[in-house]
C-alpha positions, 0 to 999 in steps of 0.5 A: 954104261952108256954102250949097255943104253944104246944096245938096250934101246936097239934091243928094245926098237928091234925086238930080236937080239939077232937083229940087234947083232947084224946090225952092230957086227956082233955075236948074238951073245955080246948083246945079250950080255950087256942086256944082263949087265944092265939088268944088273945094274938097275936090279929089274929086267927089262924084257920078258924072253922067250923063244919066239917073243921078246918084250919089254917088262912094265920095268923096261917100258918106265926106263925106256923114257930115260935111257933115250934122254940120256943117251940124247943129251950125251949125244948133244954134250960131245956134238956141242964139244966137237962144234966148240973145239972147230970153227963154228960153221953151218947153217943156223936158222932162227925166228923172230917177232917182225918188228922185234927182229927188225929193231934188234935181233938184225943187227945183233945177227950182223954182229954175230956174222961178222964174228962168225964167217962161216956161219950161214944163218937164215933168219925169219921174221913173222909174228906167226907162231913157229913149232920147233918140234914140228919145224927145223928151226933152232931158236926162237925169240918170243916176247911175252908170257911163255907156255910150258913145254919142253922147250930150253928158254933162255931169258934175254931181257925183261918185258916193260911197258910204258906210257906214252904221248908226244909233246904235242898231244899233251900241249894241245890235251894236258898231261894226265896226272894220275893213270886213272885219268887216262879214262879221258884221253884218246888212247890208242890200243892193239886191236888184237887185245880184249876189248876193253881191258886191253890196256894198262895195268898199274900197282895200286890203281884199280887192284891191278886190273887193266883200264878200260880205256877208249880211243879213235884207234885200233890196229894190230900193228904196234910199230903202226901205233907208236907212229900215230902217237907220235903224230899226236893222235893219242896214248899209248902203252907199248914195249920200251924196245919198240918205243926207246928210240922215240923217247930219246928223240925227245917225239915221244915222251913217257908218262907215269915214270914214277908209277909201277906197273903191276908185276908180269911174268912177261919176258923176252925169251930166246928158246931151243929145241934140246937135243937138236944137232946145231945146239952149240951154234945155237948156244953161241947166236943166244949167248951174243944176243945176250950179250948185246942187248945187255943188263939192262936191256939197251932200249931201257938204259935211255934217259928221256929227260923230258918224261912227265912224272906224276 
């Protein structure tokens, strides 16, 4: 049936049996027989035929998208099998947010290249949103809530945000005993977040809404914000993948470790376009990232013995 589907797609594009017959080096009768057989299996006429014109019927128009998807998925599956049977090789293009990419994607990518030396990896680290349908990118790492799309998404790790401060700040200003006490502290925040509701949400605190905190520093660079907190400037609420090593070294202390954050659909995902020729390499790289990050994620396995618990 797959050859009949391919013939149907070719005829639908050409609008002519003879053109398809010449392109496939077949008799016109062979092309028409394939279309007749497909129509018989579907129980619907796909074309309106006349001596001068060949048009899709309503049923043919409706079936066209499904036929394209079926053929594309089969071609992708065949390509993936072919790549799996051979040593993975060739170009793979990946994009990731800059800071997360430097800290976590790059180390995993270097190990990936050691395992698959015939793959060429092109890694773009940028916080700009990349449209995979418009650009030739095989894999994109996305952090946050994914919008609805046709992309194939693989969850890599949950996204956890932790409230942290330096031992020096806490020694000078005291430990906040509860999340609401943060309203009396210098809370550093991301400049791109809404004001004043761009900070922490905790279950059971203000009905899970964001705290309207204030602080002396706002910046669009989360890594710079973390370093400001390490320097004792104020309290931060940032992703665990960013602050994990500072917690492990004791340069930051986690606050409210026993407080439950409000549930969120945010996570770290790898996304790819279906039907791309590099699907097998993309899936191989995504699986490698998932193993490298671990479950729970390696940055969430850090046990900070100095963490203050309310």
